[in-house]
C-alpha positions, -999 to +999 in steps of 0.1 A: -168-543+243-198-520+240-175-493+225-162-516+198-197-530+191-187-565+202-218-572+223-216-609+219-182-609+237-194-589+267-191-605+302-207-600+335-185-593+365-187-629+377-177-642+342-148-618+341-136-630+375-137-666+363-119-656+331-090-639+350-086-670+372-086-693+342-118-711+351-142-695+326-155-715+297-172-698+268-209-704+264-222-718+232-233-691+208-269-686+201-282-695+167-284-666+143-320-657+135-324-636+104-347-606+108-378-609+086-391-574+077-427-567+081-447-558+050-447-521+041-477-502+052-500-490+025-530-469+032-562-481+016-577-451-003-600-450-032-588-436-065-608-406-076-602-393-111-596-356-115-623-335-131-605-325-163-586-358-168-597-361-205-572-361-232-571-332-257-590-306-237-568-277-249-554-267-283-517-268-289-500-234-289-481-225-321-444-220-317-432-185-324-414-179-357-390-152-367-405-127-391-372-114-404-378-077-397-346-072-377-315-093-378-295-097-346-258-096-352-247-102-316-247-089-280-222-063-269-211-056-233-211-019-226-196-019-191-196-046-164-227-067-170-247-043-192-256-063-223-267-045-254-282-062-285-266-052-319-289-054-349-279-052-386-298-019-392-276-001-366-240-013-370-226+020-359-237+012-324-213-018-323-184+005-333-194+031-307-195+005-279-161-009-290-145+025-289-160+034-255-135+041-227-136+018-197 
């Protein structure tokens, strides 16, 4: 009964002997008592504010903007994982990479 987790049906050797002879009478089951969990432990510590906890201590960084000097057409793969950017001012590079033997 231990293997099948039926602990409430386990018998002692004397009880089993009476059961085999037909003289055993089951005992009344114990009343089920629900487990009451204990309250969670919480450590009592003081809250110390951090030194620079003020709002607005730093200035916001400006986002980068494209100046328009070079226009990116795409990215070419020369061989295996070698990525090469193709810009509008050098379109011949894209043609050379496309004709390259592998």
